[in-house]
C-alpha atoms as a printed R data frame, in Angstrom:
    type eleno elety resid chain resno       x       y       z
1   ATOM     1    CA   UNK     A     1 113.799  72.225  84.543
2   ATOM     2    CA   UNK     A     2 110.463  73.323  86.027
3   ATOM     3    CA   UNK     A     3 110.304  76.879  87.300
4   ATOM     4    CA   UNK     A     4 110.070  77.366  91.048
5   ATOM     5    CA   UNK     A     5 106.693  78.924  91.820
6   ATOM     6    CA   UNK     A     6 106.884  81.606  94.511
7   ATOM     7    CA   UNK     A     7 103.411  83.153  94.391
8   ATOM     8    CA   UNK     A     8 100.123  81.609  93.290
9   ATOM     9    CA   UNK     A     9  96.789  83.427  93.034
10  ATOM    10    CA   UNK     A    10  93.753  81.419  91.941
11  ATOM    11    CA   UNK     A    11  90.197  82.543  91.163
12  ATOM    12    CA   UNK     A    12  90.527  85.762  93.191
13  ATOM    13    CA   UNK     A    13  87.361  87.825  93.664
14  ATOM    14    CA   UNK     A    14  87.705  91.074  95.637
15  ATOM    15    CA   UNK     A    15  84.612  93.195  96.333
16  ATOM    16    CA   UNK     A    16  84.104  96.635  97.852
17  ATOM    17    CA   UNK     A    17  80.968  98.030  99.457
18  ATOM    18    CA   UNK     A    18  79.820 101.589  98.784
19  ATOM    19    CA   UNK     A    19  76.570 103.540  99.199
20  ATOM    20    CA   UNK     A    20  75.801 102.607  95.604
21  ATOM    21    CA   UNK     A    21  76.128  98.886  96.248
22  ATOM    22    CA   UNK     A    22  78.748  96.182  95.765
23  ATOM    23    CA   UNK     A    23  81.643  96.840  93.399
24  ATOM    24    CA   UNK     A    24  83.252  93.750  91.900
25  ATOM    25    CA   UNK     A    25  86.791  95.105  91.817
26  ATOM    26    CA   UNK     A    26  88.376  91.784  90.824
27  ATOM    27    CA   UNK     A    27  86.775  88.739  89.244
28  ATOM    28    CA   UNK     A    28  88.397  85.409  88.433
29  ATOM    29    CA   UNK     A    29  91.969  86.687  88.688
30  ATOM    30    CA   UNK     A    30  94.578  83.933  88.577
31  ATOM    31    CA   UNK     A    31  98.327  84.272  88.224
32  ATOM    32    CA   UNK     A    32 101.549  82.438  88.948
33  ATOM    33    CA   UNK     A    33 104.891  84.080  89.688
34  ATOM    34    CA   UNK     A    34 108.154  82.154  89.426
35  ATOM    35    CA   UNK     A    35 111.460  82.826  91.140
36  ATOM    36    CA   UNK     A    36 113.169  85.938  89.656
37  ATOM    37    CA   UNK     A    37 110.301  86.451  87.191
38  ATOM    38    CA   UNK     A    38 108.896  89.909  86.456
39  ATOM    39    CA   UNK     A    39 105.190  89.631  85.683
40  ATOM    40    CA   UNK     A    40 103.883  92.915  84.334
41  ATOM    41    CA   UNK     A    41 100.204  93.637  84.937
42  ATOM    42    CA   UNK     A    42  98.950  96.381  82.642
43  ATOM    43    CA   UNK     A    43  95.631  98.176  82.544
44  ATOM    44    CA   UNK     A    44  94.280 101.690  82.604
45  ATOM    45    CA   UNK     A    45  93.448 103.542  85.820
46  ATOM    46    CA   UNK     A    46  90.703 101.763  87.727
47  ATOM    47    CA   UNK     A    47  91.375  98.406  86.095
48  ATOM    48    CA   UNK     A    48  92.182  96.686  89.393
49  ATOM    49    CA   UNK     A    49  95.993  96.538  89.280
50  ATOM    50    CA   UNK     A    50  96.483  98.063  92.717
51  ATOM    51    CA   UNK     A    51  93.650  95.962  94.146
52  ATOM    52    CA   UNK     A    52  95.527  92.824  93.104
53  ATOM    53    CA   UNK     A    53  98.541  94.021  95.085
54  ATOM    54    CA   UNK     A    54  96.501  95.064  98.117
55  ATOM    55    CA   UNK     A    55  94.639  91.741  98.102
56  ATOM    56    CA   UNK     A    56  97.929  89.825  98.140
57  ATOM    57    CA   UNK     A    57  99.175  92.045 100.980
58  ATOM    58    CA   UNK     A    58  95.808  91.704 102.767
59  ATOM    59    CA   UNK     A    59  95.494  95.472 102.961
60  ATOM    60    CA   UNK     A    60  92.215  96.078 101.153
61  ATOM    61    CA   UNK     A    61  90.595  97.930 104.077
62  ATOM    62    CA   UNK     A    62  87.390  97.553 106.046
63  ATOM    63    CA   UNK     A    63  85.112  98.393 103.107
64  ATOM    64    CA   UNK     A    64  86.550  95.568 101.010
65  ATOM    65    CA   UNK     A    65  86.611  91.807 101.229
66  ATOM    66    CA   UNK     A    66  88.085  88.866  99.393
67  ATOM    67    CA   UNK     A    67  84.920  87.056  98.377
68  ATOM    68    CA   UNK     A    68  86.661  83.922  97.151
69  ATOM    69    CA   UNK     A    69  89.950  82.602  95.874
70  ATOM    70    CA   UNK     A    70  93.313  81.474  97.204
71  ATOM    71    CA   UNK     A    71  96.688  83.183  97.573
72  ATOM    72    CA   UNK     A    72  99.800  81.139  98.357
73  ATOM    73    CA   UNK     A    73 103.310  82.408  99.038
74  ATOM    74    CA   UNK     A    74 105.287  79.248  98.382
75  ATOM    75    CA   UNK     A    75 103.373  76.785 100.602
76  ATOM    76    CA   UNK     A    76 101.834  79.352 102.955
77  ATOM    77    CA   UNK     A    77  98.136  80.089 102.587
78  ATOM    78    CA   UNK     A    78  98.137  83.885 102.881
79  ATOM    79    CA   UNK     A    79  94.389  84.231 103.410
80  ATOM    80    CA   UNK     A    80  94.311  81.842 106.385
81  ATOM    81    CA   UNK     A    81  97.239  83.336 108.321
82  ATOM    82    CA   UNK     A    82  96.593  85.167 111.614
83  ATOM    83    CA   UNK     A    83  97.115  88.917 111.288
84  ATOM    84    CA   UNK     A    84 100.159  88.810 113.589
85  ATOM    85    CA   UNK     A    85 101.873  86.331 111.275
86  ATOM    86    CA   UNK     A    86 100.844  88.365 108.235
87  ATOM    87    CA   UNK     A    87 102.504  91.444 109.743
88  ATOM    88    CA   UNK     A    88 105.744  89.478 110.033
89  ATOM    89    CA   UNK     A    89 105.535  88.686 106.309
90  ATOM    90    CA   UNK     A    90 104.760  92.201 105.049
91  ATOM    91    CA   UNK     A    91 107.967  94.078 104.322
92  ATOM    92    CA   UNK     A    92 110.099  90.972 104.707
93  ATOM    93    CA   UNK     A    93 108.722  88.237 102.430
94  ATOM    94    CA   UNK     A    94 106.252  90.356 100.441
95  ATOM    95    CA   UNK     A    95 106.788  94.058  99.945
96  ATOM    96    CA   UNK     A    96 104.876  96.697  98.000
97  ATOM    97    CA   UNK     A    97 105.717 100.115  96.632
98  ATOM    98    CA   UNK     A    98 102.996 102.653  95.951
99  ATOM    99    CA   UNK     A    99 102.569 105.299  93.285
100 ATOM   100    CA   UNK     A   100 102.171 108.313  95.585
101 ATOM   101    CA   UNK     A   101 105.199 107.708  97.790
102 ATOM   102    CA   UNK     A   102 105.113 111.251  99.173
103 ATOM   103    CA   UNK     A   103 101.734 110.543 100.783
104 ATOM   104    CA   UNK     A   104 102.681 107.037 101.967
105 ATOM   105    CA   UNK     A   105 105.857 107.996 103.830
106 ATOM   106    CA   UNK     A   106 105.363 109.272 107.387
107 ATOM   107    CA   UNK     A   107 105.589 113.089 107.152
108 ATOM   108    CA   UNK     A   108 106.918 113.542 110.691
109 ATOM   109    CA   UNK     A   109 109.695 110.916 110.763
110 ATOM   110    CA   UNK     A   110 113.073 111.209 109.088
111 ATOM   111    CA   UNK     A   111 113.871 109.091 106.063
112 ATOM   112    CA   UNK     A   112 116.544 107.251 108.033
113 ATOM   113    CA   UNK     A   113 114.143 106.409 110.860
114 ATOM   114    CA   UNK     A   114 111.565 105.019 108.445
115 ATOM   115    CA   UNK     A   115 114.016 102.797 106.598
116 ATOM   116    CA   UNK     A   116 115.672 101.614 109.814
117 ATOM   117    CA   UNK     A   117 112.252 100.744 111.244
118 ATOM   118    CA   UNK     A   118 111.722  98.159 108.495
119 ATOM   119    CA   UNK     A   119 115.079  96.608 109.366
120 ATOM   120    CA   UNK     A   120 114.395  96.726 113.122
121 ATOM   121    CA   UNK     A   121 111.039  94.933 112.818
122 ATOM   122    CA   UNK     A   122 112.316  92.048 110.724
123 ATOM   123    CA   UNK     A   123 115.985  91.531 111.688
124 ATOM   124    CA   UNK     A   124 118.320  91.442 114.670
125 ATOM   125    CA   UNK     A   125 120.793  93.946 113.243
126 ATOM   126    CA   UNK     A   126 122.264  96.558 115.554
127 ATOM   127    CA   UNK     A   127 121.503 100.254 115.094
128 ATOM   128    CA   UNK     A   128 124.921 100.768 113.522
129 ATOM   129    CA   UNK     A   129 124.435  97.875 111.116
130 ATOM   130    CA   UNK     A   130 120.942  99.097 110.227
131 ATOM   131    CA   UNK     A   131 122.280 102.580 109.629
132 ATOM   132    CA   UNK     A   132 124.991 101.287 107.311
133 ATOM   133    CA   UNK     A   133 122.490  99.143 105.397
134 ATOM   134    CA   UNK     A   134 120.144 102.125 105.040
135 ATOM   135    CA   UNK     A   135 122.935 104.328 103.717
136 ATOM   136    CA   UNK     A   136 124.038 101.643 101.283
137 ATOM   137    CA   UNK     A   137 120.514 101.060  99.981
138 ATOM   138    CA   UNK     A   138 119.753 104.753  99.454
139 ATOM   139    CA   UNK     A   139 123.095 105.294  97.744
140 ATOM   140    CA   UNK     A   140 122.629 102.310  95.431
141 ATOM   141    CA   UNK     A   141 119.286 103.597  94.213
142 ATOM   142    CA   UNK     A   142 120.834 106.885  93.172
143 ATOM   143    CA   UNK     A   143 119.995 109.281  95.995
144 ATOM   144    CA   UNK     A   144 122.680 111.940  96.149
145 ATOM   145    CA   UNK     A   145 124.020 112.934  99.579
146 ATOM   146    CA   UNK     A   146 122.252 109.907 101.038
147 ATOM   147    CA   UNK     A   147 123.685 110.447 104.518
148 ATOM   148    CA   UNK     A   148 122.174 113.939 104.599
149 ATOM   149    CA   UNK     A   149 118.869 112.704 103.166
150 ATOM   150    CA   UNK     A   150 118.580 110.193 106.016
151 ATOM   151    CA   UNK     A   151 118.099 113.141 108.402
152 ATOM   152    CA   UNK     A   152 115.479 114.820 106.208
153 ATOM   153    CA   UNK     A   153 111.695 114.461 106.194
154 ATOM   154    CA   UNK     A   154 109.670 113.447 103.118
155 ATOM   155    CA   UNK     A   155 108.318 116.980 102.587
156 ATOM   156    CA   UNK     A   156 111.884 118.150 101.985
157 ATOM   157    CA   UNK     A   157 112.347 115.753  99.066
158 ATOM   158    CA   UNK     A   158 111.093 115.741  95.497
159 ATOM   159    CA   UNK     A   159 108.495 113.230  94.323
160 ATOM   160    CA   UNK     A   160 111.234 111.347  92.483
161 ATOM   161    CA   UNK     A   161 113.430 111.141  95.583
162 ATOM   162    CA   UNK     A   162 110.478 109.889  97.655
163 ATOM   163    CA   UNK     A   163 109.827 107.211  95.046
164 ATOM   164    CA   UNK     A   164 113.461 106.122  95.269
165 ATOM   165    CA   UNK     A   165 113.194 105.967  99.070
166 ATOM   166    CA   UNK     A   166 110.069 103.822  98.824
167 ATOM   167    CA   UNK     A   167 111.753 101.441  96.385
168 ATOM   168    CA   UNK     A   168 114.816 101.237  98.640
169 ATOM   169    CA   UNK     A   169 112.592 100.429 101.636
170 ATOM   170    CA   UNK     A   170 110.699  97.748  99.754
171 ATOM   171    CA   UNK     A   171 113.801  95.936  98.504
172 ATOM   172    CA   UNK     A   172 116.244  96.449 101.375
173 ATOM   173    CA   UNK     A   173 115.466  93.031 102.920
174 ATOM   174    CA   UNK     A   174 115.339  91.293  99.525
175 ATOM   175    CA   UNK     A   175 111.761  90.011  99.788
176 ATOM   176    CA   UNK     A   176 110.613  86.924  97.958
177 ATOM   177    CA   UNK     A   177 107.955  89.008  96.186
178 ATOM   178    CA   UNK     A   178 107.992  92.704  95.313
179 ATOM   179    CA   UNK     A   179 104.754  94.359  94.199
180 ATOM   180    CA   UNK     A   180 105.842  97.489  92.328
181 ATOM   181    CA   UNK     A   181 102.880  99.796  91.692
182 ATOM   182    CA   UNK     A   182 103.504 102.485  89.037
183 ATOM   183    CA   UNK     A   183 107.117 102.971  90.122
184 ATOM   184    CA   UNK     A   184 107.906 105.537  87.397
185 ATOM   185    CA   UNK     A   185 104.586 107.301  86.869
186 ATOM   186    CA   UNK     A   186 104.541 111.128  86.899
187 ATOM   187    CA   UNK     A   187 108.331 111.315  87.197
188 ATOM   188    CA   UNK     A   188 110.767 113.122  84.931
189 ATOM   189    CA   UNK     A   189 112.590 111.094  82.294
190 ATOM   190    CA   UNK     A   190 115.938 111.097  84.120
191 ATOM   191    CA   UNK     A   191 114.391 109.834  87.370
192 ATOM   192    CA   UNK     A   192 112.398 107.219  85.458
193 ATOM   193    CA   UNK     A   193 115.602 105.973  83.864
194 ATOM   194    CA   UNK     A   194 117.438 105.854  87.205
195 ATOM   195    CA   UNK     A   195 114.643 103.907  88.875
196 ATOM   196    CA   UNK     A   196 114.317 101.497  85.941
197 ATOM   197    CA   UNK     A   197 118.080 100.886  85.927
198 ATOM   198    CA   UNK     A   198 118.132 100.228  89.673
199 ATOM   199    CA   UNK     A   199 115.110  97.954  89.406
200 ATOM   200    CA   UNK     A   200 116.688  95.954  86.586
201 ATOM   201    CA   UNK     A   201 119.974  95.632  88.492
202 ATOM   202    CA   UNK     A   202 118.258  94.642  91.736
203 ATOM   203    CA   UNK     A   203 116.235  91.836  90.198
204 ATOM   204    CA   UNK     A   204 119.261  90.521  88.307
205 ATOM   205    CA   UNK     A   205 121.430  90.448  91.442
206 ATOM   206    CA   UNK     A   206 118.829  88.914  93.787
207 ATOM   207    CA   UNK     A   207 116.127  86.230  93.773
208 ATOM   208    CA   UNK     A   208 113.289  88.765  94.039
209 ATOM   209    CA   UNK     A   209 110.155  87.930  92.043
210 ATOM   210    CA   UNK     A   210 108.138  90.952  90.938
211 ATOM   211    CA   UNK     A   211 104.603  91.958  90.080
212 ATOM   212    CA   UNK     A   212 105.068  95.131  88.030
213 ATOM   213    CA   UNK     A   213 101.804  97.100  88.006
214 ATOM   214    CA   UNK     A   214 101.695  99.775  85.306
215 ATOM   215    CA   UNK     A   215  99.734 101.461  82.539
216 ATOM   216    CA   UNK     A   216 102.916 102.163  80.562
217 ATOM   217    CA   UNK     A   217 103.762  99.699  77.754
218 ATOM   218    CA   UNK     A   218 107.271 101.160  77.585
219 ATOM   219    CA   UNK     A   219 108.052 100.107  81.152
220 ATOM   220    CA   UNK     A   220 106.770  96.620  80.372
221 ATOM   221    CA   UNK     A   221 109.004  96.380  77.313
222 ATOM   222    CA   UNK     A   222 112.037  97.341  79.431
223 ATOM   223    CA   UNK     A   223 111.458  95.244  82.530
224 ATOM   224    CA   UNK     A   224 108.831  92.495  82.218
225 ATOM   225    CA   UNK     A   225 109.276  88.836  81.299
226 ATOM   226    CA   UNK     A   226 105.559  88.121  81.053
227 ATOM   227    CA   UNK     A   227 102.545  90.415  80.641
228 ATOM   228    CA   UNK     A   228  99.002  90.118  81.962
229 ATOM   229    CA   UNK     A   229  96.351  92.517  80.631
230 ATOM   230    CA   UNK     A   230  93.349  93.404  82.792
231 ATOM   231    CA   UNK     A   231  90.269  95.582  82.357
232 ATOM   232    CA   UNK     A   232  87.688  96.386  85.028
233 ATOM   233    CA   UNK     A   233  88.986  93.633  87.268
234 ATOM   234    CA   UNK     A   234  89.003  90.938  84.570
235 ATOM   235    CA   UNK     A   235  91.984  89.143  83.106
236 ATOM   236    CA   UNK     A   236  91.913  89.449  79.320
237 ATOM   237    CA   UNK     A   237  95.233  88.043  78.144
238 ATOM   238    CA   UNK     A   238  98.637  86.796  79.271
239 ATOM   239    CA   UNK     A   239 101.772  85.924  77.308
240 ATOM   240    CA   UNK     A   240 105.565  86.347  77.333
241 ATOM   241    CA   UNK     A   241 106.644  89.927  76.628
242 ATOM   242    CA   UNK     A   242 107.843  89.428  73.048
243 ATOM   243    CA   UNK     A   243 104.856  87.257  72.174
244 ATOM   244    CA   UNK     A   244 102.252  89.700  73.433
245 ATOM   245    CA   UNK     A   245 103.767  92.658  71.579
246 ATOM   246    CA   UNK     A   246 104.120  90.648  68.370
247 ATOM   247    CA   UNK     A   247 100.839  88.714  68.581
248 ATOM   248    CA   UNK     A   248  98.290  90.469  70.816
249 ATOM   249    CA   UNK     A   249  95.115  88.405  70.515
250 ATOM   250    CA   UNK     A   250  92.564  90.291  72.582
251 ATOM   251    CA   UNK     A   251  91.217  93.420  70.826
252 ATOM   252    CA   UNK     A   252  91.790  95.493  73.971
253 ATOM   253    CA   UNK     A   253  95.411  94.325  74.220
254 ATOM   254    CA   UNK     A   254  95.932  95.279  70.594
255 ATOM   255    CA   UNK     A   255  94.590  98.774  71.192
256 ATOM   256    CA   UNK     A   256  96.604  99.156  74.414
257 ATOM   257    CA   UNK     A   257  99.980  97.963  73.133
258 ATOM   258    CA   UNK     A   258  99.753  98.821  69.429
259 ATOM   259    CA   UNK     A   259  97.700 102.047  69.233
260 ATOM   260    CA   UNK     A   260  99.014 103.075  65.799
261 ATOM   261    CA   UNK     A   261  98.054  99.761  64.180
262 ATOM   262    CA   UNK     A   262  94.684  99.976  65.960
263 ATOM   263    CA   UNK     A   263  93.739 102.807  63.597
264 ATOM   264    CA   UNK     A   264  93.974 100.347  60.709
265 ATOM   265    CA   UNK     A   265  92.520  97.223  62.307
266 ATOM   266    CA   UNK     A   266  89.900  99.160  64.324
267 ATOM   267    CA   UNK     A   267  89.495  96.991  67.390
268 ATOM   268    CA   UNK     A   268  88.144  99.501  69.913
269 ATOM   269    CA   UNK     A   269  85.880 102.554  69.781
270 ATOM   270    CA   UNK     A   270  86.966 105.613  71.734
271 ATOM   271    CA   UNK     A   271  83.685 105.577  73.671
272 ATOM   272    CA   UNK     A   272  81.345 102.761  74.621
273 ATOM   273    CA   UNK     A   273  78.060 102.745  72.704
274 ATOM   274    CA   UNK     A   274  76.325 100.780  75.483
275 ATOM   275    CA   UNK     A   275  77.314  99.284  78.819
276 ATOM   276    CA   UNK     A   276  76.576  95.561  79.217
277 ATOM   277    CA   UNK     A   277  73.422  94.980  81.248
278 ATOM   278    CA   UNK     A   278  74.804  91.832  82.870
279 ATOM   279    CA   UNK     A   279  77.924  92.241  85.081
280 ATOM   280    CA   UNK     A   280  79.003  88.742  84.053
281 ATOM   281    CA   UNK     A   281  79.273  89.763  80.394
282 ATOM   282    CA   UNK     A   282  82.476  91.078  78.851
283 ATOM   283    CA   UNK     A   283  82.820  94.695  80.060
284 ATOM   284    CA   UNK     A   284  84.143  95.712  76.630
285 ATOM   285    CA   UNK     A   285  81.170  94.559  74.584
286 ATOM   286    CA   UNK     A   286  80.006  98.153  74.046
287 ATOM   287    CA   UNK     A   287  83.418  99.348  72.815
288 ATOM   288    CA   UNK     A   288  84.779  96.374  70.931
289 ATOM   289    CA   UNK     A   289  84.395  96.554  67.164
290 ATOM   290    CA   UNK     A   290  85.106  92.827  66.883
291 ATOM   291    CA   UNK     A   291  82.201  91.860  69.149
292 ATOM   292    CA   UNK     A   292  80.001  89.110  67.705
293 ATOM   293    CA   UNK     A   293  76.499  88.027  68.688
294 ATOM   294    CA   UNK     A   294  77.832  85.565  71.261
295 ATOM   295    CA   UNK     A   295  79.617  88.431  73.045
296 ATOM   296    CA   UNK     A   296  76.256  90.192  73.485
297 ATOM   297    CA   UNK     A   297  74.290  87.172  74.662
298 ATOM   298    CA   UNK     A   298  76.762  85.151  76.745
299 ATOM   299    CA   UNK     A   299  78.834  85.532  79.873
300 ATOM   300    CA   UNK     A   300  82.433  86.605  79.411
301 ATOM   301    CA   UNK     A   301  84.503  83.628  78.233
302 ATOM   302    CA   UNK     A   302  86.919  81.935  80.583
303 ATOM   303    CA   UNK     A   303  90.621  82.521  80.050
304 ATOM   304    CA   UNK     A   304  91.685  79.822  77.590
305 ATOM   305    CA   UNK     A   305  95.151  78.567  76.718
306 ATOM   306    CA   UNK     A   306  95.961  79.179  73.060
307 ATOM   307    CA   UNK     A   307  99.266  77.407  73.576
308 ATOM   308    CA   UNK     A   308 101.545  76.620  76.505
309 ATOM   309    CA   UNK     A   309 102.416  80.283  77.072
310 ATOM   310    CA   UNK     A   310  99.538  82.339  75.648
311 ATOM   311    CA   UNK     A   311  96.140  82.784  77.308
312 ATOM   312    CA   UNK     A   312  93.197  84.920  76.174
313 ATOM   313    CA   UNK     A   313  89.560  85.483  77.162
314 ATOM   314    CA   UNK     A   314  87.759  86.386  73.932
315 ATOM   315    CA   UNK     A   315  85.154  84.849  71.611
316 ATOM   316    CA   UNK     A   316  86.677  86.547  68.553
317 ATOM   317    CA   UNK     A   317  90.445  86.902  69.138
318 ATOM   318    CA   UNK     A   318  92.846  88.426  66.637
319 ATOM   319    CA   UNK     A   319  94.853  85.794  64.786
320 ATOM   320    CA   UNK     A   320  97.309  87.930  62.796
321 ATOM   321    CA   UNK     A   321 100.876  88.436  64.041
322 ATOM   322    CA   UNK     A   322 102.396  91.919  63.748
323 ATOM   323    CA   UNK     A   323 105.787  92.573  62.181
């Protein structure tokens, strides 16, 4: 049976303007998200993970623009929708959590007011019903004394508690797509475990499809079905979770997911010996120890299908599976 596609992104280019010129934050990004699938997008800081999420939400700001590409939520063309209709989708059909929840939550409103506001905007529930749903959601995610917390402000909560609140807000209406940006970063191990457990339970009990944005391979191994690797706004590789850990084909993926083996195979230098002069070339050509002459004289290769489930953009991919 064919999987039901919920989200489709094709050939996405997102640019930002700065005093130094135009920054190509995303280039040629394509992805497909099926119903209930967790697609993990991994890359180091500045790789473009968050920009993918903000582009889908149409929240990239006045200094940015989507230069080209298409984004479809089921059959709706996200990029052509009027802003009023897009506002009705955000929080209901597509929702996003952010890494620094403490700075995202309104510092002057109570937690209860902020969660209830999401419900008020998108449903016809009464205040009592909204209050009960808020209490239930906060309790389910592991917030102790949830009723008391509803009357508190974000500054009175820990970073971990704020992250739980943000995740509760983003899933309370069971959106079609959840964009989860670094949901466990900079949190203690216990809070990470609680959030991961809630996340796993929520996606198993609902039809939510998830883009999991992270730089942590451990979180991918726990939660993702499929993994996409990006670097400086470029898609390098994509494969099912077990496949990509066992058979990473791009040298950067190998170094990212299997750092101990990288010492033996030597795929990446710690520092770049030279930045590519052409922005259309592979951005890793100065670091990659597997770079061949074609890498230094040609544009970055297109993402190619190695088989039905494995894609890679590399002129000299790794062909050895790892035990």
